[in-house]
N, C-alpha and C positions, 0 to 999 in steps of 0.2 A: 600449053605450059601452065601449070599451077603456080600462081605468083604469090609474092610475100603478102602478109597481112598488112593492112593499114594500122597505124598506131592506135586508132580508135577501136580496133578489133583485137587489141592485144590480148593474148591468152591470160586468163585469170586463174585457172586451176591446172596445175602441171603435175603429172605423174612422173616420178623419178625411179628408175630401176637401180638395183645394186646400191641402195641408199646407205649401206654400212660401209661401203668401200670408199676409197680416198676421193674419186672423182664424184660419185653420187652424193656423198655426204657433204662435200663442199658445194655442190650445185644446190642441194636442199636448203642449206643455210643462206646461200646468196639469195635464192628466190624468196625465201621468208623475209629477208631484210628489205626486198623490193616490194613487199606487201602482197605477194602472191599466196594463194592456198596451194599447199603441197601435199600430195599423197606420196609417202616414201615406202617403196616395197623392200621388204627384208625377209630373211629366212627364219631367224630365231628371235623370239620376244626378248630373251635375256641379252643377246648380243645387241639388239636394237636399243634396249634400255640403257646400256653402257655407252655405245658408240654415238647414239643420237641424243645423249643427255643435253638438256638445254634447248633442244629443238622443239618447236611448236607444231611440227608437221604431223599429220595424221599417219601414223605408222601402221602398216598392214603387213602381217606375215603371210606370204603366199607360197603354197607348195608348188613345185614344178608341175606343169600340166593342168593346173586348176583353171581351166578356161572360163567356167561359169562365173567364179568370183572375179577374175580378171575383167570379164566383160562388164560386170556390175561396176567396177572401179572406173573403167574407161568411159562408161556412160556419163560420169561426173566430170571428166577431164576435157580441157580444150586442147592440150598439147602433151607430148611425152618427151622426156630426155632419157634415152636409153644409154646408160653410162657403163659401157663395156670395155674395160681396159685390156683384158686378155681374152681373146676369142677362143672358143672351143666348140665341139659339136653340140654340146648342151646349150651354150649361148646362142649358137646359130639357130637352133630349133626354136628357142624361146623368143628370139627376135622375129622370126618369121610368124610365129603365132601372135606376138604383140602387134606387128604391123597389120595382119589380117583382121584381128579383133578391133583394133583401134579404128581402122577405116570403116568397118561395119557399124561402129558406134558413133561415127560422125566426128572423131577427133580430127582437127584441122592441121596440126603441125607435129612433126616428129624429128627430133634431133638425135643423131647417133654421136655420141661423145666418147672418144677414145680410139678404139681400133676400127679400121675401115670395115664397111660391109663387104662381104664376098660378092663375086659377080652374080651369082644366081640370086641372092637376096636383093641385090641392086635392081636386077631385071624384074623381079617380082614387085618391088616398090614402085617402079615406073608405071605399073598397071593400075595402081590404086589412085583414089582421088585426093588423099591427103598428101600434103607437101613433106618431102623427106630430104633432110640436110645432113651432111656429114662433117664432123670436125675431127680431124686425125691429130693426136697428141704425140708429143715426144715422151721422154722418160718422165713420169709424174712424180714430183716430190710435193710434200706440204703436210699441214696438220690433218688430223682425223684419219690417219693411215693405220688401220688396225684390223686384227682378228680375221684372217692373219694378215700381218704386215705384207705390203707389196715388195717386189724386188728392190725398189728404190729405198724404202724404209729399212729393209734388211741390210742394205749397203751401209746405211748410217749406223745401225746397231752394231754391225759386224766391226766397223772401224772403232767405235767407242769401247767395245768389248775385246778389242785387240785380236780379232780373228782374221784380219786380212793380212796374209803373208807377203802381199806384193801390190804394186800399183798396176792395174790391168792395162794392157795396150789399148790404144784407140780412144774414142770419145763419143759423145752423143748430145743430141739437143735435149735440153731439160726445160720442163715447164712447170710452173707452180700450179697446183690443182685449183687454186682460187682464180688465177688468171684464165685458165681453160674454162672454168664454170662461168666466168663473166662473158667470154666470147660465146658460149652456148646460150646464155640468156639473151644476148643481142640477136643471135641467129634465130631464136624463137620469134622475134619481132619482125626481122628485116630480111632474112636470107630467102632467095628464090628456091623453089622446088628443084631438087636435083644438084644443088650447089655443093661443092666440096672445098673444105678449107684445111690447110695445114695450121694448127696452132702448136707448132712444135717447140717454140721457146728459143732459148739461146744455146749455141753450141759450146761445149767445153770439153777439153780432153779429160780423160779419167784423172790424170795428175792434178789438173786444176780443180776438179770437184773435191778430191781428197784434201788438197791444200786448204780450200775454203772451209770444208767440214772440220778439218783439224783446227783451224783457227777459232771457229766458233765453239767447239767442244773442249778445246785444250788438250786434245789427244794428238800425239805425233803420228802423222800418216806414214805409211810405208814408202820408202824411197826406191826400193828395188823394182825396176821396171823392165822385166825380161820380154823377149819376143813372144808372140802369141802361142807358138807351139810349146815353148817352155812353160808359160803361164798355165796352159791347160793341163800339162803333166803334173805341175806342182799342185794345182787345185784338185786334181783327181786324187793324188796321194793324200792330201789333207782330208778330202771327203771320206776316203777309205778308213783313215785313222779315226775320224769322227764317228763313223758307224761302229768301229771296233770298240772304242771307249764310251760310246753312248752319249756323245756331246754334240752340240751344234757345230757345223762346219762354217767356213767363211764363203768365199766366192763359189757359185755354182757354175756349171758349164754354160747354162743358157744365158746368164748375165755376161759371162766372158765373151760369148759369141756375139751377143748384141752389141757390146761396146766395141768389139773389133770390126763389126760390119757397118755400124751406123755411119752416116755421113751427114754433113750440114744440110739443113732443109730450110727453105725460105717460107716465112709466114707472112709475107708482104700482102698477099691478097686478104687475109684475115685482119691485118693491121689496117688496111685501106677501107674495107667494107664493113668490118664488125668492130672497129675501134679497139681490136686486140692490143694489149700491151703486156710486156713481160718484165717483171721486176728482176733486179739482179739476183743471182743465185745466193749471194751472201745473205740476203734477206730471207729467202726461202730456207736456206740451211739453218739459220738462227731459229726460225719459227718451227721448223721440223724437230730440231733437237729439243726445243723447249716443250713441245707437245709430247714427244716420246718420253721425256723425263716426267712430265705431269702424269701421263698415262701408265707409267710403271714399267715401260719396256727397257729403260736404262736408269741408272741410279746415280745420285750425286757423287758417290765415292769412285765411280768409274770415270768421271770427268776430270779434266785437268784445270778446270776453272770453276769458281764458285757461282752456280746459277741459282742457288736457293733465294738469293736477294731478288732475283728476276722472276721467280716462279709465279708471282702475282700476275704476270702477263698472261699466264695460262688460264686465268679466271675468265678470259674471253674465249677460251677454247675448252668448254666444260666436257668432261667425261669422267666417269668414276675411275679411280685407280684400280688397276688389275690386282687381284689377290697375290 
């Protein structure tokens, strides 16, 4: 069994994948504040300049399949945070390459943050010498969610822009990206190889989420809460109309299905072993709305409260406004 590092051998240089997405971005910023050297992987220089504004990380734009440059970067790293929120065939291939090259270059620690590894990747990881740890997140909200916004950020945007026709049935565990990033930083130091943690956050019904978001934004949330089959039919109709008229739609079928099928998940193991903690959703909602306003995804005129006086808070969340 490959065991956890001692604190004396704490990793100093961490490579973070998907650094322009909400999990990776927050991991980059937290590690920087902890005094770590961070290599942030991105796709587009322009996107990275906007989304990682204020970061001191070394930003590297890497094309998919560029194994040579990836190997050079990993030769400088002690550890990796692979921040994959939504898995796909492309991310699976990228993760397999990342594991293989990281192991060959002597990287000691690999934390998968977000979606679980699939069985084949997990089996391959067990054959390597580096320690591989998994942190599985709930529905991730928080600042720095951009380009394109995740389903969680779009949920907030759609509420503020009055595009939600209904309160979806069901509910989900919600985690702040900053809390997930903190748990990952502790896992880098302390978790044993092969350990898996749920950092799912706190469970809320969809109506509870909308009520809290409505209170923060001053936008009245939808009260109509139909059964799942009716909600799907209404959402499908809205999406068809949106395509006809060339405008954004509200709820998509994937989000509806996720909310309907999700169940409460215990994060007790992460709370005990990684000192994971989960802030109230009201705090996450406030910071998410503030950041979306600062970044230009929503506008003051769309809110039912005056947040301009509070926008100075977003100076701690730097990013250029979108045109």
